[in-house]
Backbone bond lengths (Angstrom), bond angles and torsions (degrees), N, CA, C in turn:
res aa  C-N    CA-C-N  psi(-1)  N-CA   C-N-CA  omega(-1)  CA-C   N-CA-C  phi
1 M - - - 1.443 - - 1.561 109.23 -
2 F 1.353 120.66 -44.32 1.420 124.41 -175.96 1.502 109.31 -70.35
3 R 1.356 117.23 -30.15 1.462 120.80 177.98 1.547 112.04 -62.66
4 E 1.236 110.92 -42.02 1.495 114.66 -177.28 1.565 107.45 -73.25
5 L 1.229 118.37 -36.47 1.485 122.84 176.99 1.522 111.49 -63.96
6 Y 1.477 116.13 -37.45 1.382 122.21 172.98 1.551 112.75 -63.89
7 Y 1.325 115.67 -38.40 1.436 119.65 177.38 1.429 113.14 -64.33
8 W 1.369 122.56 -43.06 1.438 126.54 -177.75 1.583 109.74 -70.36
9 V 1.286 117.70 -35.44 1.456 118.30 169.07 1.472 110.71 -61.42
10 Y 1.312 123.19 -48.21 1.383 125.94 173.31 1.477 114.91 -51.33
11 I 1.348 119.49 -46.47 1.452 124.37 177.20 1.529 110.86 -64.43
12 L 1.297 120.89 -44.28 1.405 122.67 179.17 1.558 110.83 -56.84
13 Y 1.358 112.43 -47.96 1.458 118.38 178.27 1.574 117.39 -61.91
14 S 1.385 109.08 -38.25 1.480 116.29 -178.15 1.566 108.13 -72.06
15 K 1.280 124.34 -24.01 1.425 124.94 -175.41 1.601 109.00 -84.65
16 R 1.332 114.96 -18.38 1.496 120.21 -178.77 1.503 104.56 -64.40
17 K 1.359 106.20 147.15 1.531 114.74 174.44 1.551 108.33 -96.98
18 G 1.304 114.91 150.65 1.438 121.73 174.03 1.623 107.01 122.91
19 K 1.274 111.26 155.54 1.437 118.79 -175.67 1.569 106.95 -75.57
20 R 1.184 122.83 -21.85 1.456 126.33 -165.63 1.636 106.75 -66.32
21 F 1.349 114.62 -32.91 1.509 114.99 -174.42 1.581 109.14 -100.37
22 K 1.248 120.45 -12.71 1.494 118.65 -175.02 1.572 109.32 -67.43
23 G 1.311 109.92 125.46 1.446 118.70 -176.32 1.454 121.04 84.57
24 K 1.274 116.73 -11.00 1.468 126.19 177.13 1.503 116.80 -108.11
25 E 1.244 116.85 10.54 1.461 120.74 -173.61 1.526 112.49 -57.16
26 T 1.242 117.39 -44.08 1.467 123.22 179.98 1.530 113.39 -63.91
27 T 1.238 109.69 -36.46 1.627 117.44 179.83 1.486 107.20 -68.27
28 Y 1.322 115.10 -42.47 1.566 117.39 179.31 1.539 110.92 -67.39
29 A 1.353 117.36 -41.50 1.401 121.90 177.91 1.486 110.03 -60.61
30 S 1.289 116.99 -42.00 1.542 118.36 176.56 1.506 111.43 -63.30
31 W 1.277 120.85 -46.26 1.548 120.93 -177.95 1.600 102.98 -63.24
32 V 1.357 119.73 -45.81 1.559 117.11 -171.85 1.527 105.58 -59.52
33 M 1.402 117.48 -49.21 1.477 120.30 -174.09 1.554 107.18 -61.23
34 T 1.308 115.71 -43.89 1.492 117.11 177.29 1.504 112.95 -57.53
35 G 1.277 121.41 -40.22 1.416 125.04 178.90 1.535 112.29 -68.30
36 L 1.223 113.75 -44.63 1.500 118.59 177.37 1.444 115.27 -63.73
37 M 1.284 116.24 -42.84 1.557 125.60 177.10 1.412 107.76 -62.03
38 S 1.338 118.77 -41.63 1.419 124.81 -174.17 1.671 108.17 -69.13
39 L 1.306 115.30 -39.83 1.413 119.57 174.07 1.428 112.27 -60.24
40 N 1.302 119.82 -39.71 1.458 126.18 -177.92 1.447 109.31 -65.08
41 L 1.394 115.65 -42.33 1.445 125.74 -176.58 1.568 107.54 -66.30
42 I 1.273 116.99 -41.25 1.558 125.26 -178.42 1.497 102.82 -70.02
43 V 1.304 125.48 -40.32 1.482 120.15 178.30 1.478 111.94 -70.11
44 L 1.293 120.55 -32.79 1.499 127.31 178.88 1.536 105.09 -62.80
45 Q 1.344 118.47 -51.57 1.484 118.57 -174.09 1.522 106.96 -71.90
46 G 1.299 120.42 -30.60 1.470 115.37 175.97 1.451 115.33 -69.78
47 F 1.302 116.08 -32.73 1.378 121.41 177.42 1.568 110.36 -62.76
48 I 1.382 114.03 -48.49 1.408 121.24 178.09 1.420 112.70 -57.84
49 D 1.430 121.30 -41.81 1.372 121.28 177.38 1.585 111.59 -69.68
50 Y 1.275 118.43 -34.37 1.480 127.85 174.20 1.512 110.71 -50.97
51 L 1.384 114.75 -46.84 1.422 124.42 -172.27 1.544 104.29 -76.11
52 C 1.304 119.02 -34.34 1.551 121.10 179.70 1.538 108.66 -70.85
53 I 1.361 118.27 -38.73 1.419 115.07 177.54 1.548 113.59 -66.09
54 L 1.389 115.64 -41.28 1.429 120.95 177.44 1.527 112.70 -58.32
55 K 1.341 115.08 -44.01 1.519 117.69 -169.76 1.571 113.23 -90.07
56 W 1.288 115.46 -38.49 1.404 117.85 -179.02 1.538 121.06 -120.51
57 H 1.363 110.98 4.04 1.526 120.70 -178.60 1.513 110.47 56.59
58 F 1.307 118.01 39.18 1.367 122.44 -174.64 1.598 107.50 -133.93
59 S 1.339 115.26 118.19 1.501 119.85 178.96 1.579 107.88 -96.14
60 F 1.332 116.91 118.77 1.411 123.18 -178.85 1.593 108.01 -59.97
61 F 1.371 114.19 -43.13 1.444 116.59 -170.97 1.498 108.98 -82.12
62 K 1.310 117.28 -27.05 1.512 117.95 174.53 1.548 108.96 -66.47
63 F 1.389 116.15 -38.33 1.337 116.97 174.40 1.543 120.89 -65.96
64 L 1.345 110.96 -35.98 1.478 120.28 172.78 1.521 116.48 -70.03
65 F 1.278 115.31 -40.18 1.434 122.31 -175.26 1.570 109.22 -125.45
66 P 1.374 120.79 74.61 1.463 118.72 -177.86 1.526 116.02 -70.35
67 T 1.362 118.86 -17.97 1.464 122.03 178.96 1.481 112.47 -99.37
68 R 1.341 112.42 163.53 1.488 114.53 172.95 1.432 117.31 -88.07
69 H 1.408 115.50 -8.26 1.486 121.21 -178.18 1.554 109.04 -81.80
70 K 1.305 113.93 142.53 1.487 119.57 -177.11 1.597 104.07 -76.25
71 T 1.341 111.41 130.19 1.490 117.91 -179.58 1.536 105.94 -118.82
72 V 1.273 115.52 169.88 1.460 125.15 174.77 1.584 110.87 -61.61
73 K 1.341 115.67 -37.75 1.501 123.66 174.80 1.455 109.52 -55.52
74 E 1.357 122.03 -44.35 1.457 119.76 -176.52 1.581 108.93 -70.83
75 F 1.237 121.57 -40.26 1.434 120.54 -179.92 1.537 109.32 -64.99
76 I 1.281 121.48 -36.99 1.438 124.01 179.93 1.556 110.75 -69.72
77 F 1.391 114.10 -38.05 1.416 114.08 179.03 1.637 111.76 -74.57
78 A 1.239 115.86 -30.36 1.509 119.74 167.45 1.490 114.81 -61.36
79 I 1.263 118.80 -45.42 1.418 121.07 177.37 1.465 110.63 -64.30
80 L 1.322 124.65 -46.79 1.469 127.71 173.01 1.471 113.24 -59.89
81 L 1.343 122.05 -35.31 1.391 121.57 -178.90 1.543 109.38 -75.40
82 L 1.285 121.50 -33.02 1.445 122.34 -172.57 1.553 111.87 -102.46
83 S 1.333 119.31 -5.83 1.397 116.60 176.73 1.493 120.60 -62.37
84 P 1.405 114.90 -32.98 1.489 111.22 172.20 1.550 115.49 -57.89
85 V 1.335 112.78 -33.42 1.503 116.23 -169.87 1.582 100.55 -75.85
86 F 1.282 122.79 -40.81 1.371 126.26 175.65 1.583 115.25 -55.14
87 L 1.365 109.39 -50.29 1.513 113.99 -178.85 1.529 108.63 -67.88
88 Y 1.376 120.98 -44.99 1.455 120.26 176.11 1.442 114.63 -50.22
89 V 1.298 119.18 -49.98 1.461 127.54 179.99 1.462 110.93 -62.73
90 H 1.344 119.25 -43.74 1.423 121.95 179.94 1.498 113.42 -63.62
91 F 1.314 114.29 -50.30 1.541 117.23 -172.18 1.484 111.88 -89.63
92 N 1.282 122.48 -32.63 1.492 123.30 -177.60 1.569 115.40 -96.87
93 L 1.273 116.76 -18.62 1.521 115.79 -178.65 1.439 105.65 -119.25
94 D 1.270 123.28 -53.65 1.474 119.43 -173.58 1.492 109.85 -82.07
95 G 1.267 121.49 -25.67 1.433 122.41 175.68 1.557 113.44 -73.56
96 K 1.288 117.12 -24.65 1.379 119.92 -178.82 1.634 110.16 -119.28
97 K 1.339 111.28 36.84 1.556 112.87 -174.65 1.489 111.39 -68.84
98 K 1.347 123.23 -30.77 1.397 123.32 -179.72 1.478 112.30 -69.64
99 E 1.362 115.76 -39.75 1.441 118.37 179.36 1.471 114.78 -72.41
100 I 1.384 118.87 -30.48 1.473 123.04 177.02 1.556 108.50 -72.41
101 I 1.226 117.49 -42.60 1.502 116.98 178.69 1.515 113.17 -70.88
102 K 1.293 118.43 -38.17 1.452 121.92 177.35 1.493 109.31 -65.38
103 H 1.379 121.35 -38.51 1.463 126.37 178.73 1.457 112.46 -60.65
104 F 1.345 112.94 -52.17 1.559 115.40 -178.28 1.550 112.00 -75.95
105 K 1.288 120.11 -22.33 1.436 118.84 175.41 1.583 112.70 -73.18
106 E 1.186 114.81 -34.17 1.487 123.73 -175.76 1.580 106.80 -84.16
107 K 1.225 113.87 -16.99 1.550 113.87 -176.79 1.516 115.48 -68.17
108 K 1.319 118.46 -11.42 1.499 124.00 176.83 1.588 107.33 47.45
109 M 1.237 111.02 69.67 1.562 118.87 178.12 1.548 108.23 -79.47
110 T 1.260 113.94 140.12 1.500 119.74 174.67 1.556 107.55 -67.83
111 Q 1.246 116.75 166.52 1.397 123.07 -179.98 1.551 110.59 -68.34
112 F 1.360 119.31 -33.27 1.434 124.98 177.91 1.637 106.09 -68.14
113 R 1.302 119.93 -37.43 1.467 123.34 -176.34 1.554 105.60 -72.69
114 Q 1.241 122.48 -37.08 1.409 124.57 -176.37 1.484 108.48 -76.04
115 D 1.366 120.87 -33.05 1.450 123.28 171.17 1.418 114.16 -60.95
116 W 1.333 116.91 -50.88 1.442 127.63 176.32 1.575 112.84 -58.48
117 G 1.379 116.69 -37.89 1.378 117.53 179.35 1.541 113.93 -75.96
118 I 1.318 118.80 -32.19 1.388 120.03 170.57 1.583 109.49 -69.77
119 L 1.234 120.79 -46.60 1.432 121.75 176.13 1.581 111.80 -50.43
120 F 1.255 115.36 -51.18 1.443 117.51 -178.16 1.552 113.89 -63.77
121 F 1.360 113.17 -34.74 1.448 117.25 173.46 1.582 111.29 -61.14
122 W 1.294 117.04 -48.78 1.506 120.64 176.09 1.446 115.07 -64.64
123 L 1.419 119.70 -30.97 1.417 118.89 173.46 1.598 111.24 -69.78
124 Y 1.389 116.28 -35.57 1.426 117.96 178.46 1.511 109.85 -67.32
125 V 1.302 119.70 -33.95 1.532 121.94 178.47 1.487 106.60 -66.81
126 V 1.337 118.22 -49.81 1.451 123.23 -172.73 1.496 110.37 -63.52
127 F 1.245 118.82 -51.90 1.362 125.66 -176.07 1.607 113.64 -65.53
128 S 1.355 111.88 -31.47 1.482 112.65 178.34 1.535 106.59 -69.21
129 I 1.208 117.30 -43.36 1.587 122.60 178.58 1.520 108.74 -62.50
130 I 1.347 121.48 -45.02 1.422 121.51 -174.54 1.528 108.73 -67.21
131 F 1.421 115.73 -41.72 1.479 116.79 -176.85 1.585 108.76 -67.91
132 V 1.276 123.45 -31.21 1.415 120.40 176.50 1.590 110.14 -62.61
133 F 1.298 116.34 -44.15 1.488 117.41 176.50 1.441 113.09 -69.08
134 I 1.283 129.35 -38.71 1.402 133.98 176.53 1.558 110.66 -57.75
135 F 1.366 114.82 -54.37 1.444 117.10 -176.11 1.511 106.84 -74.67
136 G 1.280 120.99 -26.92 1.574 117.50 -179.27 1.548 106.66 -67.16
137 F 1.366 116.39 -45.46 1.439 120.07 176.88 1.514 118.56 -61.94
138 M 1.276 109.66 -43.44 1.520 115.12 176.36 1.413 113.87 -66.97
139 H 1.304 121.32 -38.90 1.470 123.30 -179.92 1.576 108.05 -70.84
140 R 1.300 117.85 -37.56 1.444 118.99 -178.89 1.505 108.40 -67.95
141 N 1.275 119.69 -45.18 1.454 119.50 179.50 1.472 115.43 -70.40
142 L 1.282 118.29 -30.47 1.439 121.92 175.13 1.530 111.79 -65.80
143 I 1.356 119.74 -41.77 1.461 124.40 -177.35 1.521 103.11 -68.24
144 R 1.351 124.56 -33.38 1.471 123.99 178.94 1.457 108.03 -68.01
145 E 1.342 120.32 -44.34 1.493 119.58 -175.97 1.519 113.66 -71.28
146 V 1.415 117.82 -32.85 1.354 116.13 -179.43 1.549 113.36 -81.45
147 G 1.331 110.32 -21.72 1.528 115.51 175.68 1.473 111.20 93.83
148 M 1.294 124.74 23.76 1.411 128.31 -176.14 1.579 108.19 -80.17
């Protein structure tokens, strides 16, 4: 699934005009996929924390980070949380970029299939962003209600 999304990001950047994107389409595709997958991971951890607050009145992240000031512990935790995303994108998408692009270019997709592929890519982008905001507001309001 992520390989096809990577391919559609590559196609979108390769069709853009301007010298800024020429030759760097795969790099931009890697960064876009890393960002989207990170957003999905943040939503997943927010959802798990939301369920913990509802069931046990215990916020895992409030326990880890009781202050509002940024500490070294928070940065280390963020690196540990997001490192699987970076490793997956580096080894499975960016490391095999020629194979992915060649595979989908040789696939000879119909116009209908291409349109649906691009539609699902944009749906993935929009819903990833929407879910981050939804769970952010739900989590913030729940913490206020519970009094944590």
